[in-house]
C-alpha positions as CSV (number, residue, x, y, z in Angstrom):
1,M,-12.7,8.0,-71.5
2,N,-11.0,10.8,-70.2
3,W,-12.2,13.9,-68.7
4,D,-12.0,16.2,-71.1
5,T,-14.4,13.7,-73.2
6,M,-16.7,13.3,-70.2
7,Q,-17.1,16.8,-69.9
8,G,-18.4,17.0,-73.3
9,Q,-20.5,14.4,-72.8
10,W,-21.8,15.1,-69.3
11,K,-25.7,15.3,-69.7
12,Q,-25.4,11.2,-71.1
13,M,-22.4,9.9,-68.7
14,Q,-24.5,11.6,-65.9
15,G,-27.4,9.5,-66.7
16,K,-25.4,6.4,-66.6
17,M,-23.1,7.3,-63.4
18,R,-26.7,8.0,-61.7
19,E,-27.1,4.0,-61.8
20,K,-24.0,3.9,-59.8
21,W,-24.3,6.6,-57.3
22,G,-27.9,7.0,-55.9
23,K,-26.9,8.9,-53.1
24,L,-25.7,12.1,-55.2
25,T,-28.8,14.6,-55.4
26,D,-30.1,16.7,-58.5
27,D,-28.1,19.8,-56.7
28,D,-25.1,17.7,-56.4
29,W,-24.5,16.4,-60.0
30,D,-25.6,19.9,-61.3
31,A,-22.5,21.0,-58.6
32,V,-20.1,18.3,-60.1
33,A,-21.0,19.7,-64.0
34,G,-18.1,17.6,-65.2
35,K,-15.7,18.0,-62.7
36,K,-13.6,15.2,-61.7
37,D,-12.4,16.9,-58.1
38,Q,-15.8,17.7,-57.7
39,L,-17.5,14.3,-57.9
40,V,-14.8,13.1,-55.8
41,G,-15.6,15.1,-53.2
42,K,-19.5,14.6,-53.8
43,L,-18.7,10.5,-53.3
44,Q,-16.6,11.4,-49.9
45,E,-20.0,13.2,-48.7
46,R,-22.5,11.2,-49.7
47,Y,-20.7,7.9,-49.1
48,G,-18.2,8.5,-46.2
49,Y,-15.8,7.6,-48.6
50,S,-12.0,8.6,-48.1
51,R,-10.6,10.7,-50.9
52,D,-8.3,7.7,-52.3
53,Q,-11.7,5.4,-51.9
54,A,-13.5,8.1,-54.0
55,E,-10.6,8.1,-56.6
56,K,-10.6,4.3,-57.1
57,D,-14.5,3.8,-57.5
58,L,-14.3,6.6,-59.9
59,S,-11.7,4.7,-61.7
60,E,-13.3,1.6,-61.7
61,W,-16.3,3.0,-62.8
62,E,-14.2,5.1,-65.9
63,T,-12.5,1.3,-66.7
64,A,-16.0,-0.9,-66.8
65,H,-17.6,2.2,-68.8
66,D,-14.7,2.3,-71.4
67,R,-15.0,-1.7,-71.8
68,A,-18.8,-1.6,-72.2
69,S,-18.4,1.4,-74.4
70,K,-16.0,-0.8,-76.5
71,V,-17.6,-3.6,-76.7
72,A,-21.0,-2.0,-78.3
């Protein structure tokens, strides 16, 4: 799934992402508002990830979510 699609479906995707990244607050999610760079920054801030680790974690989530949505 690309980020243009993600932004268009942000409210639906946000719930699924909250399951993975529960440390992010409501304010964090509002600030991210579907922007990938913002989400990477929040993951770094809340989880202490390096930028590379945050991007990797997000990429792995995207891949897993893409596979799950194709099966359903």
